[in-house]
Backbone as a chain_set.jsonl record, in Angstrom:
{"seq": "MTLRRLLVTTATACVLLAGCGSPTGSPTAAVDPAPPAPSGPASAGPAVPPAVAVPWPARSAAESVGLQESVDDGAQPWLLDPAELARSYVAAAYGWDDATVTAGEGTIDVTGPDGTRRVLTVAQPGRAGEGGIWVVTADEAA", "coords": {"N": [[4.183, -6.061, 19.233], [5.383, -3.239, 17.576], [4.603, 0.277, 17.905], [4.82, 1.623, 15.462], [4.597, -0.487, 13.582], [1.988, -1.316, 14.2], [0.558, 0.983, 13.489], [1.145, 1.108, 10.712], [0.072, -1.343, 9.873], [-2.629, -1.007, 10.59], [-3.261, 1.26, 9.031], [-2.849, 0.181, 6.49], [-4.832, -1.789, 6.408], [-7.087, -0.153, 6.563], [-6.916, 1.276, 4.152], [-7.128, -0.805, 2.325], [-9.709, -1.7, 2.915], [-11.125, 0.663, 2.416], [-10.667, 0.894, -0.296], [-12.376, -0.941, -1.342], [-14.783, 0.246, -1.768], [-18.128, 1.674, -1.755], [-21.486, 0.252, -1.941], [-22.493, 1.583, -4.157], [-20.339, 2.058, -5.649], [-18.868, 4.314, -5.237], [-15.987, 6.032, -3.92], [-14.681, 5.532, -0.606], [-13.679, 6.809, 2.528], [-13.781, 5.771, 4.981], [-12.847, 4.569, 8.191], [-12.142, 1.413, 9.11], [-12.071, -1.455, 11.311], [-9.031, -3.385, 11.642], [-8.427, -6.324, 9.638], [-8.293, -9.829, 10.643], [-5.026, -10.974, 11.52], [-2.79, -12.656, 9.244], [-2.063, -16.19, 9.478], [0.578, -16.867, 9.132], [3.683, -15.817, 7.519], [3.305, -14.876, 4.122], [4.325, -16.551, 1.157], [6.744, -15.148, -0.983], [7.645, -15.798, -3.434], [8.092, -15.838, -7.037], [6.107, -17.452, -8.186], [3.88, -17.253, -6.638], [1.164, -15.2, -6.484], [0.736, -11.747, -5.423], [-1.204, -10.834, -2.494], [-2.788, -8.685, -2.896], [-4.025, -6.58, -5.539], [-2.479, -4.657, -8.159], [-3.142, -1.518, -9.764], [-2.343, -0.172, -6.524], [-2.985, 1.571, -3.51], [-5.291, 2.461, -4.723], [-7.507, 1.607, -7.22], [-8.73, 2.789, -9.326], [-9.464, 5.872, -11.094], [-11.438, 7.277, -9.72], [-11.235, 6.167, -7.14], [-8.662, 7.047, -6.521], [-9.071, 9.816, -6.396], [-10.799, 9.901, -4.18], [-9.069, 8.895, -2.155], [-7.091, 10.878, -2.238], [-8.569, 13.079, -1.381], [-9.177, 12.237, 1.243], [-6.616, 12.199, 2.348], [-5.972, 14.896, 2.077], [-7.676, 15.831, 3.993], [-6.385, 15.087, 6.254], [-6.145, 12.379, 6.886], [-4.503, 9.184, 6.674], [-1.641, 9.828, 6.146], [0.622, 8.445, 5.33], [0.36, 7.816, 2.671], [1.541, 9.834, 1.303], [4.196, 9.399, 1.176], [6.429, 7.648, -0.697], [8.105, 5.527, 0.175], [6.927, 4.669, 2.596], [4.487, 3.905, 1.557], [5.356, 1.706, 0.01], [6.246, -0.017, 2.07], [3.8, -0.519, 3.347], [2.417, -1.735, 1.258], [3.901, -4.171, 0.75], [3.535, -5.375, 3.199], [0.788, -5.85, 3.149], [0.563, -7.344, 0.763], [2.429, -9.477, 0.908], [2.846, -10.093, 3.562], [5.073, -9.062, 4.804], [6.499, -7.696, 7.464], [8.881, -6.605, 8.272], [10.369, -5.281, 6.166], [13.03, -4.118, 4.069], [13.513, -1.046, 2.561], [14.403, 0.672, -0.359], [14.5, 3.612, -2.009], [14.166, 4.676, -5.403], [14.265, 6.322, -8.607], [11.124, 6.634, -9.317], [10.812, 3.989, -8.729], [10.786, 1.453, -6.189], [12.894, -0.491, -4.329], [12.462, -3.427, -2.609], [13.262, -5.486, 0.065], [12.46, -8.489, 1.493], [12.002, -10.121, 4.732], [13.065, -12.669, 4.411], [14.977, -12.325, 2.513], [14.032, -12.201, -0.067], [13.518, -10.285, -2.988], [11.717, -7.498, -4.317], [10.688, -5.286, -6.911], [9.072, -2.337, -6.937], [7.005, -0.285, -8.85], [6.115, 3.058, -8.646], [3.727, 5.744, -8.642], [2.234, 9.004, -8.952], [-1.063, 9.43, -9.101], [-2.761, 11.615, -9.399], [-2.468, 14.576, -8.212], [0.695, 15.886, -8.628], [3.897, 15.878, -7.043], [4.688, 17.482, -3.877], [2.292, 16.731, -1.438], [0.693, 15.163, -3.04], [-0.832, 11.96, -3.434], [0.628, 8.648, -3.505], [0.727, 5.655, -5.494], [1.121, 2.118, -5.922], [2.056, 0.862, -8.963], [3.141, -1.262, -10.314], [4.578, -4.503, -9.699], [7.319, -6.392, -9.457], [9.462, -9.276, -9.57], [12.765, -9.146, -8.318]], "CA": [[4.159, -5.312, 17.985], [5.723, -1.854, 17.834], [3.574, 1.254, 17.534], [4.96, 1.884, 14.02], [3.994, -1.622, 12.866], [0.549, -1.261, 14.425], [0.017, 2.062, 12.655], [1.231, 0.718, 9.301], [-0.896, -2.417, 9.654], [-3.969, -0.423, 10.651], [-3.438, 2.11, 7.853], [-2.974, -0.708, 5.336], [-6.168, -2.387, 6.438], [-8.071, 0.897, 6.247], [-6.866, 1.566, 2.716], [-7.69, -1.958, 1.624], [-11.16, -1.676, 3.094], [-11.646, 1.849, 1.731], [-10.583, 0.634, -1.725], [-13.479, -1.798, -1.761], [-15.857, 1.133, -2.202], [-19.474, 1.45, -1.242], [-22.291, -0.5, -2.891], [-22.726, 2.356, -5.377], [-19.068, 2.153, -6.361], [-18.167, 5.547, -4.917], [-14.915, 5.784, -2.967], [-14.99, 5.815, 0.787], [-12.497, 7.022, 3.356], [-14.142, 5.31, 6.314], [-11.84, 3.784, 8.899], [-12.717, 0.18, 9.622], [-11.087, -2.206, 12.088], [-8.114, -4.226, 10.87], [-8.825, -7.723, 9.535], [-7.422, -10.712, 11.423], [-3.683, -11.158, 10.964], [-2.592, -13.971, 8.653], [-1.482, -17.142, 10.41], [2.01, -16.921, 8.916], [4.07, -14.987, 6.394], [3.004, -15.403, 2.791], [5.487, -16.759, 0.302], [6.884, -14.053, -1.946], [8.255, -16.306, -4.657], [7.441, -15.38, -8.243], [4.976, -18.291, -8.561], [2.745, -16.921, -5.783], [0.783, -13.801, -6.728], [0.513, -10.989, -4.195], [-2.553, -10.912, -1.948], [-3.51, -7.5, -3.36], [-3.787, -6.287, -6.951], [-2.033, -3.307, -8.501], [-2.587, -0.48, -8.902], [-2.709, -0.267, -5.113], [-4.251, 1.142, -2.952], [-6.416, 2.947, -5.529], [-7.565, 0.84, -8.463], [-9.376, 3.582, -10.371], [-9.329, 7.32, -10.928], [-12.369, 7.693, -8.672], [-10.653, 5.793, -5.853], [-7.53, 7.952, -6.293], [-9.637, 11.091, -5.96], [-11.272, 9.704, -2.815], [-7.923, 8.804, -1.249], [-6.457, 12.2, -2.178], [-9.417, 13.914, -0.525], [-9.013, 11.829, 2.644], [-5.29, 12.66, 2.766], [-6.088, 16.349, 2.229], [-8.404, 16.047, 5.247], [-5.52, 14.693, 7.362], [-6.107, 10.932, 7.099], [-3.589, 8.338, 5.915], [-0.505, 10.596, 5.618], [1.635, 7.546, 4.763], [0.206, 7.795, 1.218], [2.344, 10.921, 0.749], [5.597, 8.964, 1.21], [6.524, 6.402, -1.476], [8.731, 4.45, 0.958], [5.904, 4.157, 3.509], [3.537, 3.2, 0.684], [5.962, 0.419, -0.323], [6.197, -0.856, 3.276], [2.409, -0.934, 3.543], [2.06, -2.654, 0.176], [4.469, -5.508, 0.939], [2.888, -5.954, 4.388], [-0.517, -6.348, 2.705], [0.687, -8.302, -0.332], [3.273, -10.633, 1.216], [2.982, -10.305, 4.997], [6.412, -8.636, 5.229], [6.443, -6.61, 8.436], [10.226, -6.058, 8.466], [10.995, -5.133, 4.855], [13.986, -3.042, 3.854], [13.04, -0.289, 1.412], [15.35, 1.602, -0.961], [13.796, 4.371, -3.041], [14.869, 5.1, -6.6], [13.466, 7.233, -9.426], [9.897, 5.988, -9.763], [10.775, 2.599, -8.275], [11.186, 1.169, -4.809], [13.441, -1.834, -4.171], [12.049, -3.906, -1.297], [13.799, -6.789, 0.436], [11.688, -9.091, 2.567], [12.786, -10.684, 5.831], [13.755, -13.886, 3.984], [15.93, -11.96, 1.471], [13.354, -12.076, -1.356], [13.473, -8.891, -3.419], [10.688, -7.052, -5.251], [10.831, -3.919, -7.379], [7.757, -1.733, -7.083], [6.923, 0.971, -9.581], [5.158, 3.925, -7.968], [3.364, 6.95, -9.377], [1.225, 9.872, -8.355], [-2.128, 9.391, -10.099], [-3.483, 12.884, -9.517], [-1.608, 15.717, -7.911], [2.118, 15.549, -8.628], [4.719, 16.631, -6.113], [4.331, 17.493, -2.461], [0.856, 16.737, -1.167], [0.005, 14.187, -3.882], [-0.709, 10.572, -2.974], [1.369, 7.69, -4.322], [0.171, 4.322, -5.629], [1.974, 1.108, -6.536], [1.503, 0.548, -10.277], [3.687, -2.543, -10.788], [5.284, -5.297, -8.709], [8.087, -7.396, -10.192], [10.554, -9.938, -8.87], [14.061, -8.519, -8.604]], "C": [[4.47, -3.859, 18.326], [4.597, -0.948, 17.383], [3.625, 1.532, 16.04], [4.316, 0.759, 13.215], [2.477, -1.614, 12.999], [-0.085, -0.188, 13.559], [0.041, 1.699, 11.178], [0.202, -0.363, 8.99], [-2.319, -1.879, 9.647], [-4.239, 0.437, 9.424], [-3.611, 1.26, 6.601], [-4.364, -1.319, 5.279], [-7.228, -1.363, 6.067], [-8.094, 1.186, 4.763], [-7.449, 0.41, 1.93], [-9.205, -1.961, 1.722], [-11.781, -0.479, 2.39], [-11.646, 1.631, 0.226], [-11.692, -0.262, -2.241], [-14.666, -0.977, -2.227], [-17.183, 0.779, -1.565], [-20.275, 0.692, -2.278], [-22.549, 0.257, -4.187], [-21.452, 2.529, -6.179], [-18.322, 3.447, -6.068], [-17.097, 5.266, -3.886], [-15.346, 6.152, -1.559], [-13.696, 5.975, 1.545], [-12.77, 6.582, 4.783], [-13.024, 4.47, 6.905], [-12.549, 2.599, 9.512], [-11.664, -0.557, 10.427], [-10.251, -3.103, 11.179], [-8.64, -5.655, 10.791], [-7.904, -8.592, 10.383], [-6.077, -10.883, 10.732], [-3.565, -12.537, 10.341], [-1.868, -14.885, 9.629], [0.023, -17.261, 10.262], [2.379, -16.083, 7.728], [3.761, -15.674, 5.07], [4.298, -15.582, 2.017], [5.544, -15.651, -0.733], [7.548, -14.522, -3.222], [7.463, -15.879, -5.875], [6.208, -16.194, -8.616], [3.726, -17.963, -7.745], [2.381, -15.464, -6.016], [0.586, -13.068, -5.405], [-0.948, -11.087, -3.768], [-3.404, -9.713, -2.347], [-3.144, -7.244, -4.817], [-3.276, -4.856, -7.124], [-2.905, -2.788, -9.64], [-3.169, -0.563, -7.497], [-2.26, 0.983, -4.39], [-5.467, 1.615, -3.744], [-6.4, 2.231, -6.868], [-8.214, 1.605, -9.607], [-9.133, 5.059, -10.103], [-10.23, 7.812, -9.797], [-11.825, 7.343, -7.291], [-9.462, 6.684, -5.518], [-8.011, 9.301, -5.78], [-10.112, 10.981, -4.516], [-10.141, 9.625, -1.815], [-7.23, 10.15, -1.121], [-7.258, 13.122, -1.265], [-9.252, 13.54, 0.94], [-7.653, 12.263, 3.184], [-5.312, 14.176, 2.976], [-6.794, 16.712, 3.525], [-7.614, 15.565, 6.465], [-5.432, 13.206, 7.636], [-5.011, 10.299, 6.24], [-2.38, 9.078, 5.329], [0.598, 9.729, 5.017], [1.518, 7.453, 3.245], [1.0, 8.9, 0.532], [3.822, 10.548, 0.644], [5.731, 7.642, 0.456], [7.172, 5.245, -0.714], [7.725, 3.838, 1.937], [4.824, 3.406, 2.731], [4.073, 1.805, 0.37], [5.928, -0.527, 0.875], [4.78, -1.386, 3.506], [1.984, -1.946, 2.491], [2.609, -4.054, 0.441], [3.929, -6.17, 2.21], [1.548, -6.565, 3.989], [-0.381, -7.477, 1.692], [1.399, -9.589, 0.072], [3.411, -10.939, 2.711], [4.339, -9.909, 5.535], [6.284, -7.458, 6.178], [7.797, -5.928, 8.619], [10.967, -5.923, 7.145], [11.982, -3.973, 4.866], [13.621, -2.369, 2.544], [14.125, 0.681, 0.958], [14.66, 2.295, -2.122], [14.724, 4.729, -4.19], [14.011, 6.114, -7.335], [12.255, 6.489, -9.973], [9.797, 4.519, -9.402], [11.219, 2.52, -6.825], [11.673, -0.281, -4.786], [13.135, -2.272, -2.747], [12.635, -5.3, -1.085], [13.033, -7.298, 1.645], [12.577, -9.699, 3.616], [13.531, -11.953, 5.446], [14.757, -13.613, 2.861], [15.317, -11.852, 0.08], [13.241, -10.607, -1.711], [12.356, -8.667, -4.424], [11.028, -5.634, -5.673], [9.43, -3.393, -7.649], [7.888, -0.455, -7.899], [5.827, 1.783, -8.91], [4.903, 5.17, -8.806], [2.355, 7.749, -8.58], [0.098, 10.028, -9.376], [-2.864, 10.709, -10.317], [-2.527, 14.034, -9.385], [-0.15, 15.258, -7.857], [2.854, 16.431, -7.626], [4.212, 16.551, -4.692], [2.818, 17.586, -2.29], [0.057, 15.772, -2.017], [0.216, 12.775, -3.364], [0.101, 9.757, -3.976], [0.599, 6.381, -4.385], [1.229, 3.401, -6.228], [1.319, 0.721, -7.855], [2.025, -0.762, -10.856], [4.511, -3.178, -9.666], [5.99, -6.413, -9.454], [9.143, -8.025, -9.297], [11.863, -9.274, -9.277], [15.082, -9.573, -8.96]], "O": [[3.89, -3.303, 19.258], [3.745, -1.341, 16.587], [2.578, 1.665, 15.406], [3.571, 1.021, 12.27], [1.762, -1.872, 12.031], [-1.139, -0.409, 12.962], [-0.93, 1.949, 10.463], [-0.467, -0.306, 7.957], [-3.123, -2.252, 8.793], [-5.318, 0.36, 8.837], [-4.431, 1.583, 5.741], [-4.993, -1.357, 4.221], [-8.166, -1.677, 5.335], [-9.165, 1.326, 4.172], [-8.186, 0.623, 0.968], [-9.9, -2.195, 0.733], [-12.865, -0.599, 1.819], [-12.534, 2.13, -0.466], [-11.924, -0.334, -3.448], [-15.48, -1.465, -3.011], [-17.338, -0.262, -0.928], [-19.798, 0.501, -3.396], [-22.8, -0.365, -5.219], [-21.48, 3.089, -7.275], [-17.236, 3.657, -6.608], [-17.257, 4.368, -3.059], [-16.246, 6.965, -1.351], [-12.706, 5.321, 1.218], [-12.056, 6.986, 5.701], [-12.337, 3.743, 6.187], [-13.45, 2.76, 10.335], [-10.471, -0.311, 10.244], [-10.689, -3.52, 10.107], [-9.23, -6.154, 11.75], [-6.84, -8.135, 10.8], [-6.002, -10.931, 9.504], [-4.162, -13.493, 10.836], [-1.143, -14.415, 10.506], [0.69, -17.718, 11.19], [1.497, -15.663, 6.98], [3.931, -16.883, 4.919], [5.255, -14.833, 2.215], [4.52, -15.26, -1.294], [7.977, -13.692, -4.024], [6.273, -15.585, -5.761], [5.33, -15.674, -9.306], [2.624, -18.358, -8.126], [3.2, -14.579, -5.771], [0.301, -13.692, -4.383], [-1.822, -11.387, -4.581], [-4.619, -9.727, -2.153], [-2.074, -7.646, -5.273], [-3.601, -3.966, -6.338], [-3.377, -3.601, -10.434], [-4.316, -0.962, -7.299], [-1.151, 1.434, -4.676], [-6.584, 1.192, -3.446], [-5.39, 2.247, -7.573], [-8.243, 1.12, -10.738], [-8.662, 5.445, -9.034], [-9.828, 8.666, -9.008], [-11.942, 8.144, -6.364], [-9.268, 7.043, -4.356], [-7.435, 9.864, -4.849], [-9.853, 11.876, -3.711], [-10.225, 10.216, -0.739], [-6.822, 10.534, -0.025], [-6.683, 13.862, -0.467], [-9.193, 14.421, 1.797], [-7.544, 12.651, 4.347], [-4.737, 14.68, 3.941], [-6.546, 17.775, 4.095], [-8.114, 15.627, 7.588], [-4.705, 12.8, 8.543], [-4.647, 10.838, 5.194], [-2.119, 8.965, 4.131], [1.43, 10.235, 4.264], [2.476, 7.053, 2.584], [1.122, 8.902, -0.693], [4.613, 11.305, 0.08], [5.209, 6.622, 0.906], [6.815, 4.089, -0.942], [7.678, 2.618, 2.09], [4.309, 2.39, 3.198], [3.331, 0.826, 0.453], [5.618, -1.708, 0.721], [4.592, -2.561, 3.822], [1.272, -2.903, 2.795], [1.861, -5.028, 0.366], [3.872, -7.397, 2.288], [1.206, -7.662, 4.43], [-1.122, -8.457, 1.75], [1.018, -10.673, -0.37], [4.026, -11.938, 3.083], [4.731, -10.364, 6.61], [5.994, -6.341, 5.747], [7.853, -4.786, 9.076], [12.091, -6.41, 7.022], [11.796, -2.982, 5.572], [13.437, -3.04, 1.528], [14.696, 1.416, 1.763], [14.279, 1.653, -3.101], [15.899, 5.04, -3.992], [13.115, 6.709, -6.737], [12.356, 5.791, -10.982], [8.806, 3.866, -9.73], [11.922, 3.39, -6.313], [10.943, -1.19, -5.18], [13.495, -1.588, -1.789], [12.517, -6.175, -1.942], [12.963, -6.636, 2.681], [13.789, -9.791, 3.421], [14.53, -12.291, 6.081], [15.331, -14.551, 2.308], [16.002, -11.454, -0.862], [12.912, -9.777, -0.864], [12.077, -9.519, -5.268], [11.591, -4.866, -4.893], [8.697, -3.931, -8.479], [8.781, 0.357, -7.658], [4.743, 1.268, -8.634], [5.758, 5.595, -9.582], [1.711, 7.242, -7.662], [0.279, 10.683, -10.402], [-3.526, 10.881, -11.341], [-1.856, 14.417, -10.343], [0.185, 14.338, -7.111], [2.478, 17.581, -7.394], [3.417, 15.679, -4.342], [2.157, 18.413, -2.917], [-1.13, 15.567, -1.764], [1.306, 12.428, -2.91], [0.237, 10.132, -5.141], [-0.106, 6.03, -3.439], [2.12, 3.849, -6.95], [0.163, 0.299, -7.875], [1.429, -1.315, -11.78], [5.062, -2.489, -8.807], [5.338, -7.289, -10.022], [9.655, -7.385, -8.378], [12.047, -8.89, -10.432], [16.237, -9.246, -9.235]]}, "num_chains": 1, "name": "protein.A"}
């Protein structure tokens, strides 16, 4: 596994685990170890839902604030880049480690290793522009 893949996989796992929140429901930016890797790539056909729900990685305003604060503190810089966000999302949702990403205006076209295409809608839930985190708000078959 390349260092880039390891970093993306670890960052994805951290965001997924951080998005679970604490027992009180407050956001957390704790870094936890990555979960075990899936035994094989997940099917990305339209009949199979993604393994994660959108909006992703923050499902609420409170989680967005928590992620923005962690990014402001230097953690998870990949949340500042919509293309890196898309790569992390499809790795978590479909097991695509080698996806091709093409950014558009508010959308990201992603092609999986088997040629399956998804169109992700992305947005900045809090701070707009440089320094604001991005989240995936929709995931559609292309």
